[in-house]
PDB file of N, H, CA, C and O in Angstrom:
ATOM      1  N   MET A   1     232.125 -61.154  90.035  1.00  0.00           N
ATOM      2  CA  MET A   1     231.545 -61.208  88.701  1.00  0.00           C
ATOM      3  C   MET A   1     232.404 -62.135  87.847  1.00  0.00           C
ATOM      4  O   MET A   1     233.626 -61.988  87.826  1.00  0.00           O
ATOM      5  N   PRO A   2     231.792 -63.087  87.144  1.00  0.00           N
ATOM      6  CA  PRO A   2     232.593 -64.008  86.330  1.00  0.00           C
ATOM      7  C   PRO A   2     233.206 -63.289  85.144  1.00  0.00           C
ATOM      8  O   PRO A   2     232.634 -62.344  84.601  1.00  0.00           O
ATOM      9  N   SER A   3     234.358 -63.747  84.763  1.00  0.00           N
ATOM     10  H   SER A   3     234.823 -64.514  85.205  1.00  0.00           H
ATOM     11  CA  SER A   3     235.017 -63.130  83.613  1.00  0.00           C
ATOM     12  C   SER A   3     234.386 -63.664  82.331  1.00  0.00           C
ATOM     13  O   SER A   3     233.700 -64.686  82.336  1.00  0.00           O
ATOM     14  N   VAL A   4     234.628 -62.966  81.260  1.00  0.00           N
ATOM     15  H   VAL A   4     235.185 -62.135  81.257  1.00  0.00           H
ATOM     16  CA  VAL A   4     234.065 -63.338  79.966  1.00  0.00           C
ATOM     17  C   VAL A   4     234.604 -64.696  79.526  1.00  0.00           C
ATOM     18  O   VAL A   4     233.930 -65.419  78.793  1.00  0.00           O
ATOM     19  N   HIS A   5     235.823 -65.053  79.972  1.00  0.00           N
ATOM     20  H   HIS A   5     236.371 -64.465  80.568  1.00  0.00           H
ATOM     21  CA  HIS A   5     236.437 -66.304  79.563  1.00  0.00           C
ATOM     22  C   HIS A   5     235.684 -67.527  80.093  1.00  0.00           C
ATOM     23  O   HIS A   5     235.778 -68.606  79.508  1.00  0.00           O
ATOM     24  N   HIS A   6     234.956 -67.375  81.168  1.00  0.00           N
ATOM     25  H   HIS A   6     234.881 -66.498  81.643  1.00  0.00           H
ATOM     26  CA  HIS A   6     234.241 -68.508  81.742  1.00  0.00           C
ATOM     27  C   HIS A   6     232.893 -68.761  81.065  1.00  0.00           C
ATOM     28  O   HIS A   6     232.350 -69.862  81.152  1.00  0.00           O
ATOM     29  N   LEU A   7     232.366 -67.761  80.405  1.00  0.00           N
ATOM     30  H   LEU A   7     232.807 -66.866  80.335  1.00  0.00           H
ATOM     31  CA  LEU A   7     231.047 -67.917  79.802  1.00  0.00           C
ATOM     32  C   LEU A   7     231.013 -68.959  78.679  1.00  0.00           C
ATOM     33  O   LEU A   7     230.103 -69.788  78.667  1.00  0.00           O
ATOM     34  N   PRO A   8     231.962 -68.957  77.737  1.00  0.00           N
ATOM     35  CA  PRO A   8     231.890 -69.995  76.710  1.00  0.00           C
ATOM     36  C   PRO A   8     231.958 -71.408  77.300  1.00  0.00           C
ATOM     37  O   PRO A   8     231.249 -72.304  76.841  1.00  0.00           O
ATOM     38  N   HIS A   9     232.799 -71.608  78.305  1.00  0.00           N
ATOM     39  H   HIS A   9     233.374 -70.880  78.678  1.00  0.00           H
ATOM     40  CA  HIS A   9     232.895 -72.932  78.918  1.00  0.00           C
ATOM     41  C   HIS A   9     231.583 -73.307  79.611  1.00  0.00           C
ATOM     42  O   HIS A   9     231.110 -74.438  79.500  1.00  0.00           O
ATOM     43  N   ALA A  10     231.012 -72.348  80.321  1.00  0.00           N
ATOM     44  H   ALA A  10     231.397 -71.430  80.411  1.00  0.00           H
ATOM     45  CA  ALA A  10     229.746 -72.599  81.021  1.00  0.00           C
ATOM     46  C   ALA A  10     228.650 -72.908  79.997  1.00  0.00           C
ATOM     47  O   ALA A  10     227.832 -73.807  80.189  1.00  0.00           O
ATOM     48  N   ARG A  11     228.657 -72.158  78.934  1.00  0.00           N
ATOM     49  H   ARG A  11     229.321 -71.427  78.778  1.00  0.00           H
ATOM     50  CA  ARG A  11     227.642 -72.381  77.898  1.00  0.00           C
ATOM     51  C   ARG A  11     227.812 -73.770  77.285  1.00  0.00           C
ATOM     52  O   ARG A  11     226.830 -74.487  77.097  1.00  0.00           O
ATOM     53  N   THR A  12     229.028 -74.145  76.978  1.00  0.00           N
ATOM     54  H   THR A  12     229.826 -73.562  77.131  1.00  0.00           H
ATOM     55  CA  THR A  12     229.305 -75.469  76.419  1.00  0.00           C
ATOM     56  C   THR A  12     228.901 -76.555  77.400  1.00  0.00           C
ATOM     57  O   THR A  12     228.317 -77.565  77.006  1.00  0.00           O
ATOM     58  N   THR A  13     229.206 -76.356  78.663  1.00  0.00           N
ATOM     59  H   THR A  13     229.680 -75.536  78.983  1.00  0.00           H
ATOM     60  CA  THR A  13     228.863 -77.336  79.689  1.00  0.00           C
ATOM     61  C   THR A  13     227.351 -77.489  79.801  1.00  0.00           C
ATOM     62  O   THR A  13     226.853 -78.601  79.976  1.00  0.00           O
ATOM     63  N   LEU A  14     226.628 -76.399  79.703  1.00  0.00           N
ATOM     64  H   LEU A  14     227.033 -75.496  79.561  1.00  0.00           H
ATOM     65  CA  LEU A  14     225.178 -76.457  79.810  1.00  0.00           C
ATOM     66  C   LEU A  14     224.539 -77.051  78.555  1.00  0.00           C
ATOM     67  O   LEU A  14     223.521 -77.737  78.642  1.00  0.00           O
ATOM     68  N   LEU A  15     225.132 -76.791  77.394  1.00  0.00           N
ATOM     69  H   LEU A  15     225.960 -76.234  77.323  1.00  0.00           H
ATOM     70  CA  LEU A  15     224.530 -77.243  76.152  1.00  0.00           C
ATOM     71  C   LEU A  15     224.908 -78.679  75.795  1.00  0.00           C
ATOM     72  O   LEU A  15     224.220 -79.307  74.990  1.00  0.00           O
ATOM     73  N   ALA A  16     225.968 -79.202  76.363  1.00  0.00           N
ATOM     74  H   ALA A  16     226.527 -78.691  77.016  1.00  0.00           H
ATOM     75  CA  ALA A  16     226.416 -80.561  76.008  1.00  0.00           C
ATOM     76  C   ALA A  16     225.329 -81.615  76.257  1.00  0.00           C
ATOM     77  O   ALA A  16     225.068 -82.425  75.368  1.00  0.00           O
ATOM     78  N   PRO A  17     224.688 -81.635  77.432  1.00  0.00           N
ATOM     79  CA  PRO A  17     223.641 -82.646  77.635  1.00  0.00           C
ATOM     80  C   PRO A  17     222.459 -82.451  76.676  1.00  0.00           C
ATOM     81  O   PRO A  17     221.871 -83.424  76.203  1.00  0.00           O
ATOM     82  N   LEU A  18     222.123 -81.209  76.398  1.00  0.00           N
ATOM     83  H   LEU A  18     222.600 -80.419  76.783  1.00  0.00           H
ATOM     84  CA  LEU A  18     221.028 -80.928  75.471  1.00  0.00           C
ATOM     85  C   LEU A  18     221.395 -81.424  74.075  1.00  0.00           C
ATOM     86  O   LEU A  18     220.577 -82.050  73.401  1.00  0.00           O
ATOM     87  N   SER A  19     222.607 -81.150  73.649  1.00  0.00           N
ATOM     88  H   SER A  19     223.272 -80.641  74.197  1.00  0.00           H
ATOM     89  CA  SER A  19     223.068 -81.594  72.345  1.00  0.00           C
ATOM     90  C   SER A  19     223.043 -83.117  72.260  1.00  0.00           C
ATOM     91  O   SER A  19     222.660 -83.677  71.233  1.00  0.00           O
ATOM     92  N   SER A  20     223.443 -83.775  73.315  1.00  0.00           N
ATOM     93  H   SER A  20     223.755 -83.321  74.150  1.00  0.00           H
ATOM     94  CA  SER A  20     223.429 -85.230  73.361  1.00  0.00           C
ATOM     95  C   SER A  20     221.990 -85.748  73.254  1.00  0.00           C
ATOM     96  O   SER A  20     221.727 -86.722  72.548  1.00  0.00           O
ATOM     97  N   ALA A  21     221.088 -85.108  73.939  1.00  0.00           N
ATOM     98  H   ALA A  21     221.301 -84.317  74.512  1.00  0.00           H
ATOM     99  CA  ALA A  21     219.678 -85.509  73.894  1.00  0.00           C
ATOM    100  C   ALA A  21     219.103 -85.307  72.491  1.00  0.00           C
ATOM    101  O   ALA A  21     218.340 -86.137  71.998  1.00  0.00           O
ATOM    102  N   VAL A  22     219.476 -84.203  71.860  1.00  0.00           N
ATOM    103  H   VAL A  22     220.096 -83.528  72.260  1.00  0.00           H
ATOM    104  CA  VAL A  22     218.999 -83.936  70.505  1.00  0.00           C
ATOM    105  C   VAL A  22     219.514 -85.012  69.553  1.00  0.00           C
ATOM    106  O   VAL A  22     218.769 -85.500  68.703  1.00  0.00           O
ATOM    107  N   ARG A  23     220.779 -85.380  69.693  1.00  0.00           N
ATOM    108  H   ARG A  23     221.385 -84.984  70.383  1.00  0.00           H
ATOM    109  CA  ARG A  23     221.340 -86.439  68.842  1.00  0.00           C
ATOM    110  C   ARG A  23     220.615 -87.765  69.078  1.00  0.00           C
ATOM    111  O   ARG A  23     220.368 -88.512  68.132  1.00  0.00           O
ATOM    112  N   ALA A  24     220.277 -88.055  70.318  1.00  0.00           N
ATOM    113  H   ALA A  24     220.478 -87.447  71.087  1.00  0.00           H
ATOM    114  CA  ALA A  24     219.562 -89.300  70.626  1.00  0.00           C
ATOM    115  C   ALA A  24     218.176 -89.299  69.987  1.00  0.00           C
ATOM    116  O   ALA A  24     217.735 -90.316  69.452  1.00  0.00           O
ATOM    117  N   VAL A  25     217.492 -88.162  70.044  1.00  0.00           N
ATOM    118  H   VAL A  25     217.850 -87.336  70.479  1.00  0.00           H
ATOM    119  CA  VAL A  25     216.164 -88.060  69.435  1.00  0.00           C
ATOM    120  C   VAL A  25     216.271 -88.186  67.913  1.00  0.00           C
ATOM    121  O   VAL A  25     215.472 -88.882  67.286  1.00  0.00           O
ATOM    122  N   GLU A  26     217.259 -87.511  67.326  1.00  0.00           N
ATOM    123  H   GLU A  26     217.907 -86.946  67.835  1.00  0.00           H
ATOM    124  CA  GLU A  26     217.455 -87.613  65.876  1.00  0.00           C
ATOM    125  C   GLU A  26     217.707 -89.064  65.470  1.00  0.00           C
ATOM    126  O   GLU A  26     217.162 -89.544  64.476  1.00  0.00           O
ATOM    127  N   SER A  27     218.525 -89.743  66.240  1.00  0.00           N
ATOM    128  H   SER A  27     218.967 -89.353  67.047  1.00  0.00           H
ATOM    129  CA  SER A  27     218.846 -91.141  65.952  1.00  0.00           C
ATOM    130  C   SER A  27     217.591 -92.006  66.030  1.00  0.00           C
ATOM    131  O   SER A  27     217.367 -92.866  65.178  1.00  0.00           O
ATOM    132  N   ALA A  28     216.778 -91.772  67.053  1.00  0.00           N
ATOM    133  H   ALA A  28     216.961 -91.073  67.745  1.00  0.00           H
ATOM    134  CA  ALA A  28     215.540 -92.543  67.214  1.00  0.00           C
ATOM    135  C   ALA A  28     214.582 -92.277  66.058  1.00  0.00           C
ATOM    136  O   ALA A  28     213.939 -93.199  65.556  1.00  0.00           O
ATOM    137  N   LEU A  29     214.486 -91.016  65.635  1.00  0.00           N
ATOM    138  H   LEU A  29     215.009 -90.267  66.042  1.00  0.00           H
ATOM    139  CA  LEU A  29     213.596 -90.679  64.525  1.00  0.00           C
ATOM    140  C   LEU A  29     214.074 -91.309  63.222  1.00  0.00           C
ATOM    141  O   LEU A  29     213.268 -91.809  62.437  1.00  0.00           O
ATOM    142  N   LEU A  30     215.390 -91.283  62.993  1.00  0.00           N
ATOM    143  H   LEU A  30     216.045 -90.877  63.630  1.00  0.00           H
ATOM    144  CA  LEU A  30     215.923 -91.912  61.784  1.00  0.00           C
ATOM    145  C   LEU A  30     215.682 -93.415  61.813  1.00  0.00           C
ATOM    146  O   LEU A  30     215.352 -94.017  60.791  1.00  0.00           O
ATOM    147  N   SER A  31     215.846 -94.014  62.982  1.00  0.00           N
ATOM    148  H   SER A  31     216.113 -93.525  63.812  1.00  0.00           H
ATOM    149  CA  SER A  31     215.608 -95.445  63.119  1.00  0.00           C
ATOM    150  C   SER A  31     214.137 -95.759  62.849  1.00  0.00           C
ATOM    151  O   SER A  31     213.822 -96.727  62.157  1.00  0.00           O
ATOM    152  N   ARG A  32     213.247 -94.944  63.392  1.00  0.00           N
ATOM    153  H   ARG A  32     213.503 -94.158  63.954  1.00  0.00           H
ATOM    154  CA  ARG A  32     211.806 -95.137  63.180  1.00  0.00           C
ATOM    155  C   ARG A  32     211.461 -94.962  61.707  1.00  0.00           C
ATOM    156  O   ARG A  32     210.658 -95.714  61.154  1.00  0.00           O
ATOM    157  N   SER A  33     212.074 -93.962  61.075  1.00  0.00           N
ATOM    158  H   SER A  33     212.726 -93.351  61.524  1.00  0.00           H
ATOM    159  CA  SER A  33     211.822 -93.712  59.664  1.00  0.00           C
ATOM    160  C   SER A  33     212.276 -94.904  58.819  1.00  0.00           C
ATOM    161  O   SER A  33     211.577 -95.318  57.894  1.00  0.00           O
ATOM    162  N   ALA A  34     213.436 -95.444  59.139  1.00  0.00           N
ATOM    163  H   ALA A  34     214.003 -95.108  59.890  1.00  0.00           H
ATOM    164  CA  ALA A  34     213.945 -96.607  58.410  1.00  0.00           C
ATOM    165  C   ALA A  34     213.023 -97.807  58.613  1.00  0.00           C
ATOM    166  O   ALA A  34     212.748 -98.553  57.673  1.00  0.00           O
ATOM    167  N   GLN A  35     212.547 -97.988  59.844  1.00  0.00           N
ATOM    168  H   GLN A  35     212.770 -97.383  60.608  1.00  0.00           H
ATOM    169  CA  GLN A  35     211.629 -99.093  60.140  1.00  0.00           C
ATOM    170  C   GLN A  35     210.327 -98.919  59.361  1.00  0.00           C
ATOM    171  O   GLN A  35     209.793 -99.884  58.813  1.00  0.00           O
ATOM    172  N   ASN A  36     209.819 -97.689  59.314  1.00  0.00           N
ATOM    173  H   ASN A  36     210.253 -96.905  59.759  1.00  0.00           H
ATOM    174  CA  ASN A  36     208.590 -97.423  58.560  1.00  0.00           C
ATOM    175  C   ASN A  36     208.787 -97.704  57.075  1.00  0.00           C
ATOM    176  O   ASN A  36     207.895 -98.238  56.416  1.00  0.00           O
ATOM    177  N   ALA A  37     209.955 -97.344  56.549  1.00  0.00           N
ATOM    178  H   ALA A  37     210.680 -96.911  57.084  1.00  0.00           H
ATOM    179  CA  ALA A  37     210.244 -97.598  55.139  1.00  0.00           C
ATOM    180  C   ALA A  37     210.290 -99.100  54.867  1.00  0.00           C
ATOM    181  O   ALA A  37     209.755 -99.572  53.864  1.00  0.00           O
ATOM    182  N   ARG A  38     210.931 -99.849  55.764  1.00  0.00           N
ATOM    183  H   ARG A  38     211.366 -99.466  56.579  1.00  0.00           H
ATOM    184  CA  ARG A  38     210.988-101.305  55.588  1.00  0.00           C
ATOM    185  C   ARG A  38     209.581-101.905  55.644  1.00  0.00           C
ATOM    186  O   ARG A  38     209.243-102.779  54.846  1.00  0.00           O
ATOM    187  N   THR A  39     208.779-101.440  56.572  1.00  0.00           N
ATOM    188  H   THR A  39     209.054-100.730  57.221  1.00  0.00           H
ATOM    189  CA  THR A  39     207.402-101.934  56.705  1.00  0.00           C
ATOM    190  C   THR A  39     206.607-101.625  55.439  1.00  0.00           C
ATOM    191  O   THR A  39     205.836-102.463  54.970  1.00  0.00           O
ATOM    192  N   ALA A  40     206.791-100.437  54.890  1.00  0.00           N
ATOM    193  H   ALA A  40     207.417 -99.756  55.271  1.00  0.00           H
ATOM    194  CA  ALA A  40     206.081-100.061  53.661  1.00  0.00           C
ATOM    195  C   ALA A  40     206.497-100.959  52.500  1.00  0.00           C
ATOM    196  O   ALA A  40     205.650-101.368  51.707  1.00  0.00           O
ATOM    197  N   VAL A  41     207.777-101.268  52.389  1.00  0.00           N
ATOM    198  H   VAL A  41     208.465-100.935  53.034  1.00  0.00           H
ATOM    199  CA  VAL A  41     208.254-102.140  51.313  1.00  0.00           C
ATOM    200  C   VAL A  41     207.659-103.532  51.467  1.00  0.00           C
ATOM    201  O   VAL A  41     207.214-104.134  50.489  1.00  0.00           O
ATOM    202  N   ILE A  42     207.652-104.037  52.681  1.00  0.00           N
ATOM    203  H   ILE A  42     208.014-103.548  53.475  1.00  0.00           H
ATOM    204  CA  ILE A  42     207.076-105.370  52.937  1.00  0.00           C
ATOM    205  C   ILE A  42     205.594-105.381  52.575  1.00  0.00           C
ATOM    206  O   ILE A  42     205.112-106.328  51.953  1.00  0.00           O
ATOM    207  N   ALA A  43     204.875-104.334  52.962  1.00  0.00           N
ATOM    208  H   ALA A  43     205.267-103.565  53.468  1.00  0.00           H
ATOM    209  CA  ALA A  43     203.440-104.252  52.659  1.00  0.00           C
ATOM    210  C   ALA A  43     203.215-104.160  51.151  1.00  0.00           C
ATOM    211  O   ALA A  43     202.303-104.795  50.621  1.00  0.00           O
ATOM    212  N   ASP A  44     204.038-103.375  50.459  1.00  0.00           N
ATOM    213  H   ASP A  44     204.779-102.859  50.889  1.00  0.00           H
ATOM    214  CA  ASP A  44     203.902-103.266  48.993  1.00  0.00           C
ATOM    215  C   ASP A  44     204.140-104.611  48.327  1.00  0.00           C
ATOM    216  O   ASP A  44     203.418-104.984  47.402  1.00  0.00           O
ATOM    217  N   ARG A  45     205.136-105.334  48.786  1.00  0.00           N
ATOM    218  H   ARG A  45     205.723-105.031  49.538  1.00  0.00           H
ATOM    219  CA  ARG A  45     205.419-106.653  48.215  1.00  0.00           C
ATOM    220  C   ARG A  45     204.268-107.617  48.472  1.00  0.00           C
ATOM    221  O   ARG A  45     203.904-108.400  47.595  1.00  0.00           O
ATOM    222  N   ALA A  46     203.698-107.563  49.666  1.00  0.00           N
ATOM    223  H   ALA A  46     203.994-106.927  50.379  1.00  0.00           H
ATOM    224  CA  ALA A  46     202.572-108.445  50.002  1.00  0.00           C
ATOM    225  C   ALA A  46     201.373-108.120  49.119  1.00  0.00           C
ATOM    226  O   ALA A  46     200.706-109.032  48.630  1.00  0.00           O
ATOM    227  N   ARG A  47     201.087-106.827  48.905  1.00  0.00           N
ATOM    228  H   ARG A  47     201.629-106.087  49.303  1.00  0.00           H
ATOM    229  CA  ARG A  47     199.961-106.441  48.042  1.00  0.00           C
ATOM    230  C   ARG A  47     200.203-106.898  46.605  1.00  0.00           C
ATOM    231  O   ARG A  47     199.286-107.382  45.941  1.00  0.00           O
ATOM    232  N   ALA A  48     201.426-106.745  46.130  1.00  0.00           N
ATOM    233  H   ALA A  48     202.171-106.351  46.669  1.00  0.00           H
ATOM    234  CA  ALA A  48     201.745-107.177  44.762  1.00  0.00           C
ATOM    235  C   ALA A  48     201.585-108.687  44.621  1.00  0.00           C
ATOM    236  O   ALA A  48     201.086-109.172  43.606  1.00  0.00           O
ATOM    237  N   ARG A  49     202.009-109.425  45.640  1.00  0.00           N
ATOM    238  H   ARG A  49     202.415-109.031  46.465  1.00  0.00           H
ATOM    239  CA  ARG A  49     201.879-110.888  45.615  1.00  0.00           C
ATOM    240  C   ARG A  49     200.402-111.286  45.613  1.00  0.00           C
ATOM    241  O   ARG A  49     199.993-112.160  44.848  1.00  0.00           O
ATOM    242  N   GLU A  50     199.608-110.644  46.467  1.00  0.00           N
ATOM    243  H   GLU A  50     199.941-109.934  47.087  1.00  0.00           H
ATOM    244  CA  GLU A  50     198.183-110.944  46.518  1.00  0.00           C
ATOM    245  C   GLU A  50     197.494-110.609  45.195  1.00  0.00           C
ATOM    246  O   GLU A  50     196.636-111.357  44.726  1.00  0.00           O
ATOM    247  N   ARG A  51     197.878-109.481  44.600  1.00  0.00           N
ATOM    248  H   ARG A  51     198.575-108.874  44.981  1.00  0.00           H
ATOM    249  CA  ARG A  51     197.302-109.089  43.312  1.00  0.00           C
ATOM    250  C   ARG A  51     197.656-110.121  42.230  1.00  0.00           C
ATOM    251  O   ARG A  51     196.805-110.507  41.429  1.00  0.00           O
ATOM    252  N   ALA A  52     198.914-110.558  42.217  1.00  0.00           N
ATOM    253  H   ALA A  52     199.606-110.244  42.867  1.00  0.00           H
ATOM    254  CA  ALA A  52     199.345-111.559  41.227  1.00  0.00           C
ATOM    255  C   ALA A  52     198.592-112.871  41.428  1.00  0.00           C
ATOM    256  O   ALA A  52     198.197-113.517  40.457  1.00  0.00           O
ATOM    257  N   GLU A  53     198.392-113.267  42.687  1.00  0.00           N
ATOM    258  H   GLU A  53     198.712-112.742  43.476  1.00  0.00           H
ATOM    259  CA  GLU A  53     197.649-114.506  42.959  1.00  0.00           C
ATOM    260  C   GLU A  53     196.196-114.374  42.505  1.00  0.00           C
ATOM    261  O   GLU A  53     195.637-115.305  41.928  1.00  0.00           O
ATOM    262  N   ALA A  54     195.593-113.227  42.764  1.00  0.00           N
ATOM    263  H   ALA A  54     196.048-112.470  43.233  1.00  0.00           H
ATOM    264  CA  ALA A  54     194.199-113.008  42.353  1.00  0.00           C
ATOM    265  C   ALA A  54     194.083-113.022  40.837  1.00  0.00           C
ATOM    266  O   ALA A  54     193.145-113.602  40.289  1.00  0.00           O
ATOM    267  N   GLU A  55     195.031-112.387  40.156  1.00  0.00           N
ATOM    268  H   GLU A  55     195.793-111.916  40.601  1.00  0.00           H
ATOM    269  CA  GLU A  55     195.000-112.384  38.692  1.00  0.00           C
ATOM    270  C   GLU A  55     195.187-113.799  38.138  1.00  0.00           C
ATOM    271  O   GLU A  55     194.576-114.153  37.129  1.00  0.00           O
ATOM    272  N   ALA A  56     196.019-114.601  38.784  1.00  0.00           N
ATOM    273  H   ALA A  56     196.515-114.314  39.604  1.00  0.00           H
ATOM    274  CA  ALA A  56     196.231-115.987  38.342  1.00  0.00           C
ATOM    275  C   ALA A  56     194.953-116.800  38.511  1.00  0.00           C
ATOM    276  O   ALA A  56     194.599-117.595  37.641  1.00  0.00           O
ATOM    277  N   VAL A  57     194.264-116.600  39.628  1.00  0.00           N
ATOM    278  H   VAL A  57     194.552-115.954  40.334  1.00  0.00           H
ATOM    279  CA  VAL A  57     193.013-117.314  39.857  1.00  0.00           C
ATOM    280  C   VAL A  57     191.972-116.898  38.813  1.00  0.00           C
ATOM    281  O   VAL A  57     191.281-117.745  38.247  1.00  0.00           O
ATOM    282  N   LEU A  58     191.866-115.596  38.563  1.00  0.00           N
ATOM    283  H   LEU A  58     192.428-114.908  39.022  1.00  0.00           H
ATOM    284  CA  LEU A  58     190.879-115.116  37.595  1.00  0.00           C
ATOM    285  C   LEU A  58     191.199-115.611  36.178  1.00  0.00           C
ATOM    286  O   LEU A  58     190.295-115.957  35.418  1.00  0.00           O
ATOM    287  N   SER A  59     192.472-115.641  35.837  1.00  0.00           N
ATOM    288  H   SER A  59     193.206-115.359  36.454  1.00  0.00           H
ATOM    289  CA  SER A  59     192.821-116.096  34.482  1.00  0.00           C
ATOM    290  C   SER A  59     192.613-117.594  34.328  1.00  0.00           C
ATOM    291  O   SER A  59     192.468-118.072  33.202  1.00  0.00           O
ATOM    292  N   ALA A  60     192.592-118.349  35.417  1.00  0.00           N
ATOM    293  H   ALA A  60     192.710-117.960  36.331  1.00  0.00           H
ATOM    294  CA  ALA A  60     192.374-119.800  35.357  1.00  0.00           C
ATOM    295  C   ALA A  60     190.891-120.153  35.240  1.00  0.00           C
ATOM    296  O   ALA A  60     190.549-121.280  34.884  1.00  0.00           O
ATOM    297  N   LEU A  61     190.013-119.199  35.538  1.00  0.00           N
ATOM    298  H   LEU A  61     190.290-118.283  35.827  1.00  0.00           H
ATOM    299  CA  LEU A  61     188.572-119.459  35.426  1.00  0.00           C
ATOM    300  C   LEU A  61     188.178-119.577  33.945  1.00  0.00           C
ATOM    301  O   LEU A  61     188.768-118.929  33.081  1.00  0.00           O
ATOM    302  N   PRO A  62     187.198-120.395  33.680  1.00  0.00           N
ATOM    303  CA  PRO A  62     186.754-120.494  32.285  1.00  0.00           C
ATOM    304  C   PRO A  62     186.170-119.164  31.827  1.00  0.00           C
ATOM    305  O   PRO A  62     185.586-118.423  32.618  1.00  0.00           O
ATOM    306  N   ALA A  63     186.332-118.876  30.559  1.00  0.00           N
ATOM    307  H   ALA A  63     186.806-119.478  29.917  1.00  0.00           H
ATOM    308  CA  ALA A  63     185.822-117.625  30.013  1.00  0.00           C
ATOM    309  C   ALA A  63     184.300-117.644  30.088  1.00  0.00           C
ATOM    310  O   ALA A  63     183.668-118.678  29.870  1.00  0.00           O
ATOM    311  N   ARG A  64     183.732-116.508  30.395  1.00  0.00           N
ATOM    312  H   ARG A  64     184.246-115.669  30.572  1.00  0.00           H
ATOM    313  CA  ARG A  64     182.260-116.413  30.458  1.00  0.00           C
ATOM    314  C   ARG A  64     181.691-116.331  29.052  1.00  0.00           C
ATOM    315  O   ARG A  64     182.187-115.595  28.198  1.00  0.00           O
ATOM    316  N   THR A  65     180.675-117.079  28.843  1.00  0.00           N
ATOM    317  H   THR A  65     180.272-117.677  29.536  1.00  0.00           H
ATOM    318  CA  THR A  65     179.990-117.006  27.542  1.00  0.00           C
ATOM    319  C   THR A  65     178.632-116.358  27.765  1.00  0.00           C
ATOM    320  O   THR A  65     177.856-116.783  28.621  1.00  0.00           O
ATOM    321  N   SER A  66     178.366-115.345  26.995  1.00  0.00           N
ATOM    322  H   SER A  66     178.997-115.000  26.299  1.00  0.00           H
ATOM    323  CA  SER A  66     177.084-114.636  27.172  1.00  0.00           C
ATOM    324  C   SER A  66     176.080-115.142  26.200  1.00  0.00           C
ATOM    325  O   SER A  66     174.942-114.675  26.188  1.00  0.00           O
TER     326      SER A  66
END
């Protein structure tokens, strides 16, 4: 029968790979989240630029006379 002293070591040995895998998944999720945030900022800037260009075109048109 194993002594109580061996159980913490065995538990640590068994959990170490799992802990490493969890850290890898967390890292990947944070990286994905950062990438999504960058993509959102780029998309927001593109929409703002397109809106500004459209407003410039509309303001350059002659005023409508009814």
